[in-house]
C-alpha positions in Angstrom: 0.0 0.0 0.0 1.3 3.5 -0.9 2.2 5.7 2.0 -0.2 8.6 2.5 2.7 10.9 3.3 4.6 10.1 0.0 5.8 13.1 -1.9 7.0 11.2 -4.9 5.1 9.1 -7.5 7.2 6.5 -9.4 4.6 6.0 -12.1 4.4 9.7 -13.0 8.2 9.9 -12.9 8.6 7.0 -15.3 5.9 8.5 -17.6 7.7 11.8 -17.7 11.0 10.1 -18.5 9.6 8.0 -21.3 7.3 10.7 -22.8 9.8 13.5 -22.8 13.1 11.7 -23.5 13.9 13.8 -26.7 14.3 16.8 -24.4 16.9 15.4 -22.2 18.6 13.8 -25.2 18.8 17.2 -26.9 20.2 18.8 -23.8 22.8 16.0 -23.5 23.9 16.6 -27.1 24.3 20.3 -26.4 26.4 19.7 -23.3 28.6 16.9 -24.8 29.3 19.0 -28.0 30.1 22.1 -25.9 32.3 20.7 -23.2 34.1 17.4 -23.9 34.1 17.7 -27.7 34.9 21.4 -27.5 37.6 20.8 -25.0 39.2 18.1 -27.2 39.3 20.4 -30.3 40.5 23.4 -28.2 43.4 21.4 -26.9 44.4 20.2 -30.4 44.3 23.9 -31.5 46.5 25.1 -28.7 49.0 22.2 -29.2 49.8 23.7 -32.6 51.2 26.9 -31.0 54.5 26.4 -29.3 54.3 29.9 -27.6 52.0 28.4 -24.9 53.1 26.4 -22.0 51.4 23.2 -21.1 49.5 24.9 -18.2 48.4 27.7 -20.5 47.1 25.3 -23.1 45.1 23.5 -20.4 43.7 26.7 -19.0 42.7 28.2 -22.3 41.2 25.0 -23.6 39.2 24.3 -20.5 38.0 27.9 -20.0 36.9 28.2 -23.6 34.9 24.9 -23.5 33.3 25.8 -20.1 32.1 29.2 -21.3 30.3 27.5 -24.1 28.7 24.9 -21.8 27.7 27.4 -19.1 25.6 29.9 -20.9 22.8 31.2 -18.7 20.4 32.0 -21.6 20.6 28.4 -22.9 20.4 26.9 -19.4 17.2 28.9 -18.6 15.8 28.1 -22.0 16.1 24.4 -21.5 14.7 24.7 -17.9 11.7 26.5 -19.3 11.1 23.7 -21.9 11.4 21.1 -19.2 8.9 22.8 -17.0 6.5 23.3 -19.9 6.7 19.5 -20.5 6.2 18.2 -17.0 3.4 20.7 -16.2 1.7 20.6 -19.7 -1.3 18.9 -18.2 -2.2 22.2 -16.4 -2.9 23.9 -19.7 -5.7 21.6 -20.9 -9.0 21.2 -19.1 -9.3 17.6 -20.1 -5.8 16.6 -18.9 -5.9 18.7 -15.7 -9.2 17.1 -14.6 -7.9 13.6 -15.4 -4.6 14.0 -13.6 -6.3 15.5 -10.5 -8.8 12.8 -10.4 -6.1 10.2 -9.7 -5.2 9.2 -6.1 -2.3 11.7 -5.9 -2.3 15.0 -4.2 -0.9 18.3 -5.5 2.2 18.2 -3.4 3.0 14.8 -4.8 2.4 16.0 -8.4 4.6 19.1 -7.8 7.5 17.3 -6.2 7.5 14.5 -8.8 7.4 16.9 -11.7 10.1 19.1 -10.3 12.3 16.0 -9.7 11.6 14.8 -13.3 12.6 18.2 -14.8 15.7 18.3 -12.6 16.6 14.8 -13.7 16.2 15.8 -17.3 19.0 18.3 -16.8 21.2 17.0 -14.0 21.7 13.5 -15.5 23.1 14.9 -18.8 25.3 17.2 -16.7 26.6 14.2 -14.7 27.1 12.3 -17.9 29.0 15.2 -19.5 31.1 15.6 -16.4 32.2 11.9 -16.6 32.9 12.1 -20.4 34.9 15.3 -19.9 37.0 13.7 -17.2 38.0 10.8 -19.6 38.7 13.4 -22.3 41.0 15.2 -19.8 42.8 12.0 -19.1 43.2 11.2 -22.8 44.5 14.8 -23.5 46.9 14.7 -20.5 45.0 17.5 -18.8 45.6 17.6 -15.0 43.4 20.5 -14.0 40.3 18.4 -13.7 39.0 20.3 -10.7 37.7 23.0 -12.9 35.3 20.6 -14.5 34.0 19.8 -11.1 33.5 23.5 -10.5 31.6 23.8 -13.7 29.3 20.9 -12.7 28.5 22.5 -9.3 27.8 25.9 -10.9 25.7 24.5 -13.6 23.7 22.4 -11.2 23.0 25.4 -8.9 21.9 27.5 -11.9 19.7 24.7 -13.2 18.0 24.3 -9.8 17.1 28.0 -9.7 15.9 28.2 -13.3 13.6 25.2 -12.7 12.3 26.5 -9.4 11.5 29.9 -11.0 9.9 28.1 -13.9 7.6 26.1 -11.6 6.6 29.3 -9.8 5.7 31.1 -13.1 3.9 28.0 -14.4 1.2 28.4 -11.7 0.2 31.8 -13.0 -1.2 30.8 -16.4 -3.5 28.2 -17.9 -2.1 28.5 -21.4 1.0 26.7 -22.6 2.1 29.4 -25.1 1.7 32.1 -22.4 4.3 30.4 -20.1 7.4 31.3 -22.1 6.2 34.9 -22.4 5.7 35.1 -18.6 9.0 33.3 -18.0 11.0 35.8 -20.1 9.1 38.7 -18.6 9.8 37.7 -15.0 13.5 37.2 -15.8 13.8 40.7 -17.3 11.0 42.5 -15.5 13.1 44.6 -13.2 15.7 45.8 -15.7 12.9 46.2 -18.3 10.9 48.5 -16.0 14.0 50.5 -15.1 14.9 50.9 -18.8 11.3 52.0 -19.7 11.1 54.5 -16.9 14.5 56.0 -17.8 13.4 56.3 -21.4 10.6 58.5 -20.3 12.8 60.4 -17.9 15.3 61.1 -20.6 12.5 62.3 -22.9 11.1 64.7 -20.3 14.0 65.8 -18.2 16.5 68.2 -19.9 20.0 66.9 -19.8 19.3 63.4 -18.5 20.7 60.8 -21.0 22.4 57.5 -20.8 21.4 57.5 -17.1 20.2 53.9 -16.9 22.3 52.1 -14.3 20.3 50.0 -11.9 23.5 48.5 -10.5 23.5 45.5 -8.3 19.8 45.6 -7.9 19.7 43.9 -11.4 20.1 40.7 -9.4 16.2 40.8 -9.5 16.5 40.0 -13.3 18.3 36.7 -13.1 19.2 36.0 -16.8 20.3 39.5 -17.3 22.4 39.6 -14.2 24.0 36.2 -14.6 24.9 36.9 -18.3 26.6 40.1 -17.3 28.2 39.1 -14.0 29.0 35.3 -14.2 32.4 35.0 -15.8 34.9 32.2 -16.4 38.3 33.9 -16.8 42.0 33.2 -16.7 44.0 34.1 -13.7 47.4 35.7 -14.1 50.3 36.1 -11.7 52.3 39.2 -11.0 54.3 38.6 -14.2 51.1 38.3 -16.3 51.5 34.6 -16.8 48.3 32.5 -16.9 48.2 30.2 -13.9 44.6 29.1 -13.5 40.9 29.8 -13.9 38.6 31.9 -11.8 34.8 31.6 -11.6 33.9 35.3 -11.1 30.5 35.8 -9.6 30.1 32.2 -8.5 28.7 33.4 -5.2 25.7 34.6 -7.2 24.7 31.0 -7.9 24.6 30.3 -4.2 22.2 33.3 -3.7 20.0 32.1 -6.5 20.0 28.5 -5.2 18.6 29.8 -1.9 16.1 31.9 -3.8 15.1 28.7 -5.7 14.0 27.1 -2.5 11.8 30.1 -1.8 10.3 29.9 -5.3 9.5 26.2 -4.9 7.7 26.8 -1.6 5.8 29.7 -3.2 5.0 27.4 -6.3 3.5 24.8 -3.9 1.3 27.4 -2.2 0.1 28.7 -5.6 -0.6 25.2 -6.8 -2.8 24.5 -3.7 -4.8 27.7 -4.4 -5.0 27.1 -8.2 -8.5 26.3 -9.5 -8.9 23.5 -12.0 -11.3 25.5 -14.2 -8.6 28.0 -14.9 -7.0 25.6 -17.4 -7.0 27.5 -20.7 -7.1 30.9 -19.1 -4.4 33.5 -19.8 -4.1 34.1 -16.0 -5.0 31.5 -13.5 -4.7 33.6 -10.4 -7.6 36.1 -10.0 -5.5 38.6 -7.9 -3.0 38.9 -10.8 -5.5 40.1 -13.4 -5.4 43.8 -12.3 -1.6 43.6 -12.1 -1.6 42.3 -15.7 -4.0 45.0 -17.0 -2.0 47.8 -15.4 1.3 46.3 -16.3 0.4 46.0 -20.0 -1.2 49.5 -20.0 1.7 51.2 -18.4 4.3 49.5 -20.6 2.3 50.2 -23.8 1.6 53.8 -22.7 5.2 54.7 -21.8 6.7 52.8 -24.7 4.2 54.2 -27.3 4.3 57.7 -25.9 8.1 57.8 -26.0 8.2 56.4 -29.5 5.7 59.0 -30.8 7.6 61.8 -29.0 10.9 60.7 -30.4 9.5 60.6 -34.0 7.0 63.5 -34.1 8.1 65.5 -31.1 11.7 65.8 -32.2 10.6 68.0 -35.1 9.6 70.7 -32.6 12.4 72.6 -30.8 10.0 73.5 -28.0 10.3 71.3 -24.9 6.6 72.1 -24.1 5.4 70.8 -27.4 7.5 67.7 -27.1 6.1 67.0 -23.6 2.5 67.4 -24.7 3.0 65.0 -27.6 4.6 62.5 -25.2 1.7 62.9 -22.7 -0.9 62.4 -25.4 0.8 59.4 -26.8 1.2 57.8 -23.4 -2.4 58.2 -22.4 -3.7 56.9 -25.8 -1.4 53.9 -26.0 -2.1 53.3 -22.3 -5.8 53.1 -22.9 -5.2 50.7 -25.9 -3.0 48.5 -23.8 -5.4 48.4 -20.9 -8.4 47.3 -22.9 -6.4 44.9 -25.1 -5.2 43.2 -21.9 -8.7 42.9 -20.6 -9.8 41.3 -23.9 -7.1 38.7 -23.6 -8.1 38.0 -20.0 -11.8 37.7 -20.7 -11.4 36.3 -24.2 -14.1 38.7 -25.2 -14.3 42.0 -27.0 -17.1 43.3 -24.7 -14.9 44.9 -22.1 -16.2 48.5 -22.1 -18.4 48.2 -19.0 -18.6 50.6 -16.1 -16.2 48.9 -13.8 -13.4 48.6 -16.3 -13.9 52.1 -17.7 -13.6 53.4 -14.1 -10.4 51.5 -13.5 -9.0 52.9 -16.8 -9.9 56.4 -15.6 -7.8 55.8 -12.5 -4.9 54.5 -14.6 -5.1 57.6 -16.8 -4.9 59.9 -13.7 -1.9 57.9 -12.4 0.0 58.1 -15.7 -0.9 61.8 -16.1 0.3 62.5 -12.5 3.5 60.7 -13.1 4.3 62.6 -16.3 3.3 65.9 -14.6 5.6 65.2 -11.7 8.4 64.6 -14.1 7.7 67.8 -16.0 7.5 69.8 -12.7 10.7 68.0 -11.5 9.0 67.0 -8.3 11.3 64.0 -8.2 14.4 66.3 -8.4 15.9 64.5 -11.4 16.4 67.3 -13.9 17.5 69.8 -11.3 19.6 67.5 -9.3 23.0 69.1 -8.6 25.4 67.8 -5.9 26.9 69.9 -3.2 30.6 70.7 -3.6 31.4 68.7 -0.5 30.0 65.6 -2.1 32.1 65.7 -5.2 35.5 64.1 -5.7 36.0 64.8 -9.4 34.0 66.7 -12.0 34.5 66.5 -15.7 33.3 68.9 -18.4 33.3 68.0 -22.0 32.4 70.3 -25.0 35.4 70.3 -27.3 37.6 68.1 -25.1 37.4 66.8 -21.6 38.3 68.9 -18.6 38.7 67.5 -15.1 38.7 69.3 -11.8 39.3 68.2 -8.2 39.6 71.5 -6.3 36.4 72.8 -4.5 36.6 76.2 -6.2 36.8 74.7 -9.7 34.0 72.3 -8.9 31.8 75.2 -7.7 32.4 76.9 -11.1 31.0 73.9 -12.9 28.0 73.7 -10.6 27.2 77.3 -11.2 27.6 76.7 -15.0 25.1 73.8 -14.8 22.6 76.1 -12.9 22.9 78.6 -15.8 22.3 75.9 -18.4 19.1 74.8 -16.6 17.9 78.4 -16.3 18.4 78.8 -20.1 16.7 75.5 -21.0 14.4 76.8 -23.8 17.2 78.8 -25.4 19.5 75.7 -25.3 16.8 73.5 -26.9 15.8 75.9 -29.6 19.3 77.1 -30.8 20.1 76.5 -34.4 23.7 75.5 -33.9 24.1 73.1 -31.0 26.8 70.9 -29.5 26.4 68.5 -26.6 28.0 69.6 -23.4 28.4 66.8 -20.8 29.0 67.1 -17.1 29.9 64.1 -14.9 30.3 64.3 -11.2 32.1 61.5 -9.4 30.9 61.6 -5.9 32.9 60.6 -2.8 30.6 57.6 -2.2 31.6 56.2 -5.6 28.4 57.1 -7.5 28.3 59.1 -10.7 25.9 61.8 -11.7 25.9 62.4 -15.5 24.2 65.1 -17.5 24.4 66.0 -21.2 22.9 69.3 -22.5 22.5 70.7 -26.0 23.9 74.3 -25.8 24.2 77.0 -28.4 27.6 77.2 -30.1 29.4 79.1 -32.8 30.9 82.6 -33.2 27.5 84.3 -32.7 26.9 82.6 -29.4 30.4 83.1 -28.2 30.2 86.8 -28.9 28.0 87.1 -25.8 30.5 86.8 -23.0 27.8 85.7 -20.6 26.8 82.8 -22.9 27.4 79.1 -22.0 29.7 78.5 -24.9 31.8 81.6 -24.0 32.2 80.5 -20.4 33.1 76.9 -21.4 35.6 77.9 -24.1 37.2 80.3 -21.6 37.9 77.3 -19.4 39.1 75.3 -22.4 41.4 78.1 -23.6 43.3 78.0 -20.3 46.9 77.2 -21.5 47.5 74.5 -18.9 44.3 72.7 -19.8 44.9 73.0 -23.5 48.5 71.6 -23.2 47.1 68.7 -21.1 44.6 67.9 -23.9 47.3 68.0 -26.5 50.2 66.3 -24.7 48.7 64.6 -21.6 48.3 65.7 -18.0 52.0 65.4 -17.3 53.1 67.4 -20.3 55.5 69.5 -18.2 57.8 66.5 -17.6 57.4 64.9 -21.0 60.5 64.1 -23.0 59.8 64.9 -26.7 62.0 62.6 -28.6 60.6 62.6 -32.2 58.5 64.7 -34.5 57.7 65.5 -38.1 55.6 67.8 -40.3 54.0 66.8 -43.5 54.3 68.7 -46.8 52.7 68.3 -50.2 54.5 69.4 -53.4 52.9 70.9 -56.5 52.5 67.4 -58.0 50.6 66.1 -54.9 53.4 64.0 -53.5 53.6 63.9 -49.7 56.8 64.3 -47.7 57.3 64.0 -44.0 60.1 66.2 -42.7 61.6 64.7 -39.6 62.9 67.1 -36.9 66.3 66.8 -35.3 66.2 67.0 -31.5 67.2 70.7 -31.6 64.5 71.5 -34.1 61.9 69.5 -32.1 62.8 71.4 -28.9 62.4 74.7 -30.8 59.1 73.7 -32.3 57.7 72.6 -28.9 58.7 75.9 -27.4 56.8 77.6 -30.2 53.7 75.5 -29.7 53.8 76.4 -26.0 54.0 80.1 -26.8 51.1 79.9 -29.3 49.0 78.1 -26.7 49.8 80.7 -24.0 49.0 83.5 -26.5 45.6 82.0 -27.4 46.7 81.5 -31.0 45.7 77.8 -30.9 42.1 78.4 -29.7 40.4 78.4 -33.1 42.2 75.2 -34.1 41.4 73.2 -30.9 37.9 74.4 -30.1 35.6 73.2 -32.8 32.5 74.6 -31.1 33.5 78.1 -32.1 33.3 77.1 -35.8 29.9 75.5 -35.6 27.5 76.8 -38.2 30.4 78.0 -40.4 31.5 74.6 -41.8 32.4 76.1 -45.3 35.0 78.3 -43.7 36.1 76.0 -40.9 39.3 74.9 -42.7 39.9 78.2 -44.5 43.0 79.1 -42.4 43.8 75.7 -41.0 46.9 74.1 -42.4 47.0 70.7 -44.0 50.5 70.5 -42.6 50.1 68.9 -39.1 52.7 68.3 -36.5 53.2 64.7 -35.4 55.0 64.7 -32.0 56.1 61.6 -30.1 57.0 61.8 -26.4 57.9 59.8 -23.3 57.1 60.2 -19.6 58.6 58.0 -16.9 55.6 58.5 -14.7 53.1 57.3 -17.4 51.1 59.4 -19.8 47.5 60.0 -18.7 44.8 61.6 -20.8 41.6 62.9 -19.2 39.5 61.2 -21.9 41.2 57.8 -21.1 38.8 56.3 -18.6 38.6 52.7 -17.6 37.9 50.8 -14.4 40.1 48.4 -12.5 38.1 46.5 -9.7 35.3 49.0 -10.1 37.6 52.1 -9.7 38.0 54.7 -12.4 41.8 54.7 -12.8 42.0 58.1 -14.5 40.1 59.8 -11.7 42.1 57.8 -9.1 45.3 59.2 -10.6 43.9 62.8 -10.7 43.0 62.6 -7.0 46.4 61.0 -6.1 44.9 57.6 -5.1 46.9 55.8 -7.8 50.0 56.4 -9.9 49.7 56.6 -13.7 52.8 54.5 -14.3 51.1 51.3 -13.3 48.2 51.7 -15.6 49.2 54.0 -18.5 51.8 53.7 -21.2 55.1 55.7 -21.0 55.1 56.6 -24.7 52.5 58.2 -26.9 52.1 60.7 -29.7 50.1 63.8 -30.5 48.8 65.1 -33.8 48.7 68.9 -33.6 46.6 71.0 -35.9 47.6 74.7 -36.4 46.8 77.6 -38.7 47.8 81.0 -39.9 47.2 82.6 -36.4 50.0 80.4 -34.9 52.7 83.0 -35.6 55.3 81.4 -33.2 55.2 78.0 -34.9 55.3 79.6 -38.4 58.3 81.9 -37.5 60.2 79.0 -35.9 59.8 76.8 -38.9 61.1 79.7 -41.1 64.1 80.3 -38.8 65.0 76.6 -38.8 64.9 76.7 -42.6 62.2 74.0 -42.7 59.9 76.3 -44.7 61.4 77.2 -48.1 60.5 77.5 -51.7 59.8 73.7 -52.0 58.3 73.1 -48.6 55.3 75.4 -48.0 52.4 75.6 -45.6 49.1 74.8 -47.3 45.6 75.3 -46.0 43.0 72.6 -46.5 41.3 74.7 -49.2 44.5 75.0 -51.1 45.1 71.3 -50.7 41.7 70.5 -52.1 42.4 72.9 -55.0 45.6 71.1 -55.7 44.2 67.6 -55.6 40.7 68.4 -57.1 41.1 71.6 -59.1 37.9 71.3 -61.1 35.7 70.6 -58.0 37.5 73.4 -56.0 36.9 76.0 -58.7 33.3 75.0 -59.2 32.3 74.8 -55.5 34.5 77.3 -53.7 36.0 79.4 -56.5 39.6 78.5 -55.5 42.1 78.6 -58.4 44.6 75.8 -58.9 47.9 76.3 -57.0 51.1 75.9 -59.0 
């Protein structure tokens, strides 16, 4: 006699194994091809290269095969298929009534089906592990422990994926709805964040590329595991590969614990599930309002943003753009709401008093949300940090400027306040450039803003304009030299340089400076920078709107300067992270030294023009400029190389 407390049914388990064997057979093929077969071919490939040591060959071969065999997307996809198979009876009224009429309770059904689905995946994983061990022995690979690590990690990920699948399976009575719900749950958090930020960026001036949910993305499992679970090589202090690291492996432990919670929740939902909901889009009554509102909000915000980005962008006024966004959001929100209701009820007759009233409430909520954004009640558009909170601030119009001193940071804060006060003028200007401001706060967070600001000579003529104030900062000789030759330009050793010339036949010649000539040229460059003669050739924002004349006095002959710095050459625009720390900013604040992270040698390509009198006079004194080697503007170069086009379009005669 069967025990009344049994949680496992052998008959159902055998039925699952025999009916759905193609699924675990397909999964087995995927794993075997990815890991043992892939490992064998990888090892043969690396054996052909004598530059690798035996340890390096093993590490590269194993890590490459394990990456292919531990893809979160594929693991979750197979888990979803397994859950759909074992719980397929829930999605047909005939099958669900038949199964539940048998002498088995729901706990027994749930446990048996979960074990069946887990067996579909864990057995192929065990088989793959065993085959891979034999392949390692045959290929003389001694680092077999990494294969065991793979098995443990894959088993933990599989358990969570199946538990989450069982939880999701209880919410619907339609088979085809399950994969949609499963994907939605896995990307729900990041999807909502992304959608909300799309609207914020559309409404709030200056807010762009601001989507960074950070570690909270763990609430979107597939997304988080794909971006944070890594199999990578480990190097010693001499940059020699010595092993493999499972970066983010602790995440699988967290998800495995969460899997237990989802299984318990799935059991509770299964007990509450009504048999007559088989065939319904949603099997839980309390979820129906959530579904209606979720579809409506997503459709409204997505549709409204799309309309505003297509139609609204043709209007320079921020107010017109907002009203187009608001109208699109409310219209598409209404469509999404009633379409969702039609799917739930499987009926087109959904415009009754109760639903219309609920839609009215939804409309008020959406309108209130957009209104709050427009009025900046959430303090997003007008968010400006206090000076005491900022570690580094960067400003970028023509090139990137970085400041760490409180007085300099306050100048940038004041500049941002002026930009916000001139919002309409900035948005409606004919000639615009993007001006970005990035605050790195002392708590490690970043606040980024990107504004369209009026540029060009007309805008710069007003000394109180944004572009005039920014270009005044960019014209600072020290900052301009840093932009051209790195932050440590004062201690650079300039060891090589050249200038290009073109003769009357179009042949190019690179004249290489001697060390004495190079020293004289660099001294002239420094003088022209200090005199403000380089401003027009380094600050492109001043030439905006006058593209036809932008190269009129700019020489085609550019200086190519190579230099060395024993402390490392750091550029403000070179920004990368090491262990989550922005190295460039860490060097600027004295937390790190540039030598360990940046190269010691680099080169600069310096453009100059007719206003750079010091450079021109120096080239003449050195005898570099003569009857054969002449300075030539871009227009003159175009006339030389394309005489017919130059005369027709610009009226420039051919130079001889």
